N, C-alpha and C positions, 0 to 999 in steps of 0.2 A: 504494500500500500504506500503510495507516494503521499507524504504529509505536506499539504500546501498552506495550512493555517494553524494558529495556536489552538483553535477549537478542535480541529482534527487531532492535534497532538494530545489534548486532554481526553478526547474520546478513545484514543488508542492506548495511552499510557496512564491516564488518571493523573492526579496531582500529588498523591501521597507516595512516599517511598521511592522518589526518583534518585537515580544514581547521579554522580557528579556530571557525567557526560550528558545525561538527559536534562539536567538543570541548565547546562550551558546551551543546549539545543533549544530548550524552551525560551530562554532569555533571548537568544538570537532571533527566533521566530517572532517573539513579541516586538522586538526592535524593527524587524522588517515590516510587520503589519502596520506599525504606526507610521512608517516612512513612505509606504507605497499606497497611492490612491486606489480605491476599489475599482474593479473592472466589472461591469455588468455582463450578464450572459450573452447579450446581443453583440457586445464588443468581441468576445472570445470567438463566437462562431464566424464572424466576418473577417477576423484577423485585423480589424482596424483598432486603433488606440483611442482612448478617451481624450477629449480636448484638453484636459488638465495636464496631460503628459507631453505637450508640444514644446515645452521649454528647451532651449538649445542645450543646456547643461545636462539634460536627461537623455540626449541622443545616444551616448555611449552605453548607458544603462539599458535603454530599450533595445539597442542592437545586441547587447549581451544576453538579455532575456530571450530574444528571438533565436539567437544562436544556440542557446541551451535547448530550445524546442526542436531545432533541426537535428542536433546531435542525438537527443533522446529518441526522436522518431526514427532516425537512421539506425541506431543501435537496436531498436525494437524490431524493425523490419528486416534487418540483416544481422542476426545474432552470430553468424559465423565470422564476419569481418567487421562488425559494428564497432568493436573496441579499437580498431585501427584508425578510425576517424578522430583526429586530434586537433586541438586548438593551439596555435603558436602565439604565446603571450608576448608579443613583440612591441605592442603599442603602449599607450598610457603615459601618464605624467611621471616625472622623476622627482625625488625629494630635493636633489641639488645637482649642480653641474658635475661634481665628482662621481656621483652614482651613474649619470649618463655616460661619462667618460669610461668608467669601469665596465659598464654593460656593452658599450660599443667594442671595447677590446675583447670582450667575451663572445662577440659575434652577433649582437643585436644589430639589426639593420632596418632602416625605415623602408616601408613599402612591402615587407614580406606579408603574404596573404594570411588570412585568419585561420583557415582550415586546410589540413592536408590529409588525404586518404592515400596511403602508400600501397595501393592495390593496383596491379597492372591489368589494364583492360583495353581492348580495341587498338592495340599497337602503342599505347601510351604506358609510361612507367608508373604513373599515379595521377591523382587529381588534386589541384590546388583551387581553393575557393576564396575569393575576396568577398566577404559577407558584409552587406549593408542592410540596415533596417528597412522595413517596408515603407515606401514613399507615402506620405510626404516627410516622414521622420528620418529619412536616410541622410547620411553625411556625404559630402562630395568625395568622389574618387580622386586621390591625389596623383600627381605625376609619378611619384616613386612607386605607387601601387600599380599604375598602368605599366610602368617599366618592368616591374617584377613579373606581371602576368605575361608580357611579351617574352621576357627572358625564359620563363618556365616553358612556354609553348615552344620556343626555339630549342630547348633542351630535351624535348620529347615527352613532356608532361601535357596533360590537358589542364588548362587554367582558365577559369571563368570568373567574372564579376556577377554576383547574384544580389538583386534587390529584393529582400524579403524571404520569408520562410518558404513560400510556394515555389519561387524561382530556384532556391537552393535544393529543395527536395526533388524538383523536376530534373535538375542537372545530375544529382546523385543517382536518381532512378535510371536515367538514360545511360549514364556512365556504367552502372553496374549491369545493365542489360547487354553491354558489349561482350564479345567473347574474351576470355583471358588472353593476355599477351604471353606468348610462349617463346619468342625468339630472342629475349634479352640474354646477354652473357654475363655471368657472375664471375667477378675477378676478386679473389681474396688477397688483401694486402697484409703483409706481416711486418712487424717492426723488429 
């Protein structure tokens, strides 16, 4: 059972005799409920967001929430390879310039796509997805993101920009329907 509210938490676990982990989860759920505006059932079925969520500062959060739905749906519909769809946590703000400098030295790069599915299909080595929230809440695609998509396509990957949940799931469905790539050569490097 996926717990989506503090009310479901209480129904599942009750409020007496909670372990320390359960108390922390309860506290986190209460904090989330107080900070996220309610979404009525008509908003969920159409995929649209309520008007109260259109603030520019919430775009990243909305994109993240939609991306979670994409990953969960893909993992549910493809249990054999669903765990291989991963998010590349490459964006976001940094605490200070030193942290940004340190992360760049560790390989963080602007423009890297949000999702990677390292499953070879249709002659491709894998699938990269630059995920944006459903319009009109989508952020613009940056030049570095466009450059990354082009570079990945040039390197033998399928790489797409997807605006919203439906577009991303359609790309994933189409990609997984392709026959497995069988002609790649594996070369093991030893140090």
